[in-house]
C-alpha positions as CSV (number, residue, x, y, z in Angstrom):
1,X,91.9,160.4,129.9
2,X,93.1,156.8,130.7
3,X,93.6,154.3,127.9
4,X,91.4,151.2,127.9
5,X,92.9,147.8,128.8
6,X,93.6,145.7,125.8
7,X,92.6,142.1,126.1
8,X,94.5,139.4,124.0
9,X,92.3,137.3,121.8
10,X,92.6,133.5,121.7
11,X,94.2,132.2,118.6
12,X,91.6,130.7,116.3
13,X,91.9,127.1,115.2
14,X,91.9,126.2,111.5
15,X,88.5,124.8,110.6
16,X,90.2,122.0,108.6
17,X,91.8,120.5,111.7
18,X,88.5,120.5,113.7
19,X,86.5,119.0,110.8
20,X,88.8,116.0,110.3
21,X,89.1,115.4,114.1
22,X,85.3,115.1,114.2
23,X,85.2,112.6,111.3
24,X,84.3,115.0,108.4
25,X,87.1,114.2,106.0
26,X,87.3,115.5,102.4
27,X,87.9,112.3,100.5
28,X,89.4,112.4,97.0
29,X,90.6,109.4,94.9
30,X,94.4,109.1,94.5
31,X,95.2,110.0,90.9
32,X,98.7,108.4,90.7
33,X,97.3,104.9,91.3
34,X,93.6,105.0,90.3
35,X,93.0,101.3,90.6
36,X,94.7,98.4,92.3
37,X,93.9,94.7,92.6
38,X,94.0,93.0,95.9
39,X,92.8,89.4,96.3
40,X,91.0,89.6,93.0
41,X,89.0,92.7,94.0
42,X,89.3,96.1,92.4
43,X,90.5,98.6,95.1
44,X,90.2,102.4,94.9
45,X,92.4,104.4,97.3
46,X,91.1,107.7,98.7
47,X,93.1,110.4,100.5
48,X,91.7,113.2,102.7
49,X,92.7,116.6,101.2
50,X,93.0,118.2,104.6
51,X,94.9,115.7,106.8
52,X,96.3,113.2,104.4
53,X,94.6,110.1,105.9
54,X,94.1,107.3,103.4
55,X,91.4,104.7,103.1
56,X,90.6,102.0,100.5
57,X,87.3,100.8,99.1
58,X,86.5,97.7,97.2
59,X,84.6,98.6,94.0
């Protein structure tokens, strides 16, 4: 009886990479510097847990 042909599977992507690429970041505030002052405004820094991208928000 002949053996069946084995087909290689495509390597699956990590879901984290796809989410951040499509703009669905997981923002968390940076704990080491919780608040900073810039031009008299209180600034909070956020960092994405998955990709490490940073953004700031005036609060």
